[in-house]
C-alpha positions as CSV (number, residue, x, y, z in Angstrom):
1,M,65.8,-7.3,-11.6
2,D,65.4,-10.1,-14.3
3,A,67.7,-12.2,-12.2
4,A,65.1,-12.4,-9.4
5,F,62.7,-14.3,-11.6
6,P,62.9,-18.1,-12.3
7,D,62.5,-17.3,-16.0
8,A,62.4,-13.6,-16.8
9,A,61.5,-14.1,-20.5
10,A,58.5,-16.3,-19.4
11,F,57.4,-13.6,-16.9
12,W,57.4,-10.8,-19.5
13,K,55.6,-12.9,-22.0
14,K,52.8,-13.8,-19.6
15,A,52.7,-10.3,-18.2
16,K,52.0,-8.8,-21.7
17,A,49.4,-11.5,-22.5
18,F,47.7,-10.8,-19.1
19,E,47.4,-7.1,-19.9
20,K,45.6,-7.9,-23.2
21,L,42.7,-9.3,-21.2
22,A,39.7,-7.1,-20.5
23,E,40.8,-4.5,-18.0
24,Q,37.7,-4.9,-15.8
25,G,37.2,-8.6,-16.6
26,A,37.1,-11.3,-13.9
27,K,40.5,-12.9,-14.7
28,R,42.2,-9.5,-14.6
29,K,40.6,-8.6,-11.3
30,K,41.8,-11.8,-9.7
31,G,45.3,-10.7,-10.3
32,F,48.4,-11.9,-12.1
33,A,49.5,-14.3,-9.3
34,R,46.4,-16.3,-9.9
35,Y,46.8,-16.2,-13.7
36,A,50.5,-17.2,-13.9
37,P,51.9,-18.3,-10.5
38,E,54.6,-20.4,-12.2
39,V,56.5,-17.4,-13.5
40,L,56.8,-15.7,-10.1
41,P,59.2,-16.7,-7.3
42,S,57.7,-17.8,-4.0
43,D,57.8,-15.9,-0.7
44,D,58.7,-17.5,2.7
45,K,55.2,-19.0,2.9
46,G,55.4,-20.5,-0.6
47,K,53.0,-18.0,-2.2
48,P,54.0,-16.5,-5.6
49,E,55.1,-12.8,-5.4
50,F,56.7,-10.1,-7.4
51,P,60.4,-9.7,-6.5
52,P,60.2,-6.5,-4.3
53,V,63.2,-4.6,-5.7
54,W,61.4,-1.3,-4.8
55,R,61.9,-2.4,-1.1
56,A,65.3,-4.1,-1.5
57,D,67.1,-1.4,-3.4
58,E,67.6,1.7,-1.1
59,R,68.3,3.9,-4.1
60,V,64.7,3.3,-5.4
61,R,63.2,4.3,-2.0
62,V,65.3,7.4,-1.6
63,G,64.4,8.6,-5.1
64,I,60.7,8.0,-4.7
65,A,60.6,9.6,-1.3
66,G,62.4,12.7,-2.8
67,M,59.8,13.1,-5.5
68,S,57.1,14.1,-3.0
69,H,59.5,15.5,-0.3
70,G,58.7,12.8,2.2
71,F,54.9,13.4,2.0
72,C,52.3,10.9,0.8
73,A,51.8,11.7,-2.9
74,Y,48.0,11.3,-2.5
75,C,47.0,12.9,0.8
76,Q,50.1,15.1,1.5
77,S,50.4,13.8,5.1
78,P,54.0,13.8,6.5
79,V,54.8,10.1,6.0
80,S,58.4,10.6,7.3
81,S,57.2,11.8,10.7
82,N,54.9,9.0,11.7
83,H,57.0,6.0,10.8
84,P,60.2,4.9,12.5
85,G,62.3,4.6,9.3
86,A,64.5,1.7,10.3
87,K,67.7,2.9,8.6
88,G,67.3,6.7,8.8
89,E,68.1,8.6,5.7
90,E,69.2,5.5,3.8
91,R,65.8,3.9,4.1
92,P,63.0,6.5,4.0
93,P,59.7,5.5,5.7
94,G,56.4,5.1,4.0
95,Q,55.4,2.6,1.3
96,V,56.2,2.4,-2.4
97,E,52.8,2.5,-4.1
98,H,52.2,1.2,-7.6
99,F,49.9,3.7,-9.3
100,R,48.7,1.0,-11.6
101,P,48.6,-2.0,-9.3
102,K,51.1,-4.7,-10.2
103,A,48.4,-7.3,-9.7
104,R,46.4,-5.8,-12.6
105,F,49.4,-4.4,-14.6
106,P,52.3,-6.8,-14.1
107,A,54.3,-5.4,-17.1
108,Q,54.4,-2.0,-15.2
109,A,55.5,-3.5,-11.8
110,Y,59.0,-2.2,-12.3
111,A,58.3,1.0,-14.3
112,W,59.8,4.0,-12.6
113,D,56.9,6.3,-13.5
114,N,54.5,3.9,-11.8
115,Y,55.9,4.5,-8.4
116,F,54.8,7.0,-5.7
117,L,55.5,7.3,-2.0
118,A,52.3,6.6,0.0
119,C,51.2,6.5,3.6
120,M,49.8,3.2,5.0
121,G,46.3,4.7,5.0
122,C,46.2,5.5,1.3
123,N,48.1,2.5,0.1
124,G,46.1,0.1,2.2
125,A,42.8,1.5,1.2
126,K,43.5,1.4,-2.5
127,H,45.3,-2.0,-2.6
128,D,44.7,-3.5,-6.0
129,K,41.8,-1.4,-7.1
130,W,41.7,0.1,-10.6
131,P,38.4,1.7,-11.8
132,V,37.4,2.4,-15.4
133,G,39.4,5.5,-16.3
134,G,41.9,5.2,-13.5
135,Y,42.8,7.8,-10.9
136,V,44.2,11.3,-10.7
137,R,48.0,11.2,-11.1
138,P,49.8,13.2,-8.4
139,D,52.4,14.4,-11.0
140,E,50.3,15.5,-13.9
141,G,48.9,19.0,-14.4
142,D,47.4,20.6,-11.3
143,P,46.0,17.6,-9.4
144,G,45.0,19.7,-6.4
145,S,42.6,21.8,-8.5
146,R,40.5,18.7,-9.2
147,F,39.4,18.5,-5.6
148,V,37.5,20.9,-3.3
149,F,38.9,21.3,0.2
150,A,36.7,22.8,2.9
151,E,38.1,24.8,5.8
152,N,37.3,21.9,8.2
153,G,39.5,19.5,6.1
154,E,36.7,17.8,4.2
155,I,37.4,16.8,0.6
156,E,35.3,16.1,-2.4
157,A,35.8,15.8,-6.1
158,R,35.0,18.6,-8.5
159,D,31.6,18.1,-10.1
160,G,31.7,15.6,-13.0
161,D,35.3,14.6,-12.4
162,E,35.0,10.8,-12.2
163,Q,38.7,10.2,-11.8
164,A,38.8,12.5,-8.8
165,R,35.7,10.9,-7.3
166,C,37.3,7.5,-7.5
167,T,40.5,8.8,-6.1
168,V,38.8,10.2,-3.0
169,E,36.8,7.0,-2.5
170,D,39.4,4.4,-3.2
171,F,42.3,6.1,-1.4
172,D,39.9,6.9,1.4
173,L,41.0,10.6,1.3
174,A,38.0,11.5,3.5
175,R,38.9,9.2,6.4
176,H,38.3,10.7,9.8
177,W,41.7,11.5,11.2
178,L,43.2,12.6,8.0
179,T,40.3,15.0,7.6
180,Q,40.9,16.3,11.2
181,H,44.7,16.9,10.6
182,R,44.1,18.5,7.3
183,G,41.4,20.8,8.8
184,T,43.7,21.8,11.7
185,A,46.5,22.7,9.2
186,I,44.1,24.8,7.1
187,Q,42.6,26.6,10.0
188,S,46.0,27.4,11.5
189,H,47.2,29.1,8.4
190,L,43.8,30.8,7.6
191,D,43.8,32.4,11.1
192,F,47.0,34.1,10.2
193,V,46.0,35.1,6.7
194,K,42.6,36.5,7.6
195,K,44.2,39.0,9.9
196,L,46.2,40.4,6.9
197,I,43.6,40.5,4.2
198,G,42.9,44.1,3.2
199,R,46.2,45.6,4.1
200,P,47.5,47.5,1.1
201,V,51.1,46.1,1.2
202,I,50.0,42.4,1.4
203,R,49.7,40.4,-1.8
204,L,48.0,37.1,-2.3
205,Q,51.3,35.4,-3.4
206,D,52.7,36.5,0.0
207,M,50.1,34.3,1.7
208,L,50.5,31.2,-0.3
209,L,52.8,28.3,0.8
210,T,55.6,27.7,-1.7
211,L,57.8,25.3,0.1
212,P,56.9,21.6,0.5
213,V,54.5,21.5,3.5
214,A,51.9,19.0,4.6
215,F,48.5,19.7,3.1
216,S,49.8,22.7,1.2
217,E,47.4,22.1,-1.7
218,A,44.4,22.2,0.6
219,I,45.7,25.2,2.5
220,N,46.5,27.3,-0.6
221,Q,43.1,26.5,-2.1
222,N,41.4,27.9,1.1
223,V,43.7,30.9,1.1
224,R,42.7,31.8,-2.4
225,R,39.1,31.5,-1.6
226,A,39.4,33.6,1.6
227,W,41.4,36.2,-0.3
228,A,38.8,36.4,-3.0
229,S,36.0,36.7,-0.5
230,G,37.8,39.5,1.4
231,R,38.3,41.5,-1.8
232,R,34.6,41.2,-2.7
233,K,33.6,42.5,0.7
234,R,36.0,45.5,0.4
235,K,34.6,46.4,-3.0
236,K,30.9,46.2,-1.9
237,P,29.5,49.8,-2.2
238,L,28.2,51.4,0.9
239,R,24.5,52.0,1.1
240,A,23.4,55.6,1.2
241,Q,22.0,56.5,4.6
242,P,18.5,58.0,4.5
243,R,18.2,61.6,5.4
244,R,16.5,62.5,8.7
245,A,13.5,64.6,8.5
246,R,14.0,68.1,9.9
């Protein structure tokens, strides 16, 4: 990787100095390429760019795609099914997304834990944005629980969760067609589940998706909600019928 830079030592020195600037300051927002173009190699058009080893080295792409099973790490759409994937298994489709954008965090441009597989919709919407407090990481804790998924596919952040709100807004997770596809997946599974709620041999865990499936977080959240609602209805006591006068 260092060999791809004109002067790797100069790059790392400038990168560390850049990250000491105010995170939301004007210089930081303009990006590292404006701050220190001399330490970056030039692309075909003569513009300074980070050497894209995450695209050039197939091992990186295969590893990143495997972490989210070929789905976008942010919206869980099936990236691998809507992109040609020029080299088949050796070059998985989708885009390598820098969680902390390399333009704002150049010292993390080549950090493995800063990479996620993303669809064009999420990666393009986010671009180089980075709000105060950052975003919800797809690989920490239970990220799906920080969002509310409606049966029709709509999504919103849990009340008071600023990271989740920024994630929905900046990754455009409520965009129209994504919402439509997510809603269709939820409804399809719920139609099956609702027919089985109440049967004595059926357990909640039998209804939840356990294998990597598109929109599984949204689907499982709705299954749990439907299951809880069904149990409440079954436990509701029957009203005593008034006696008829003789």
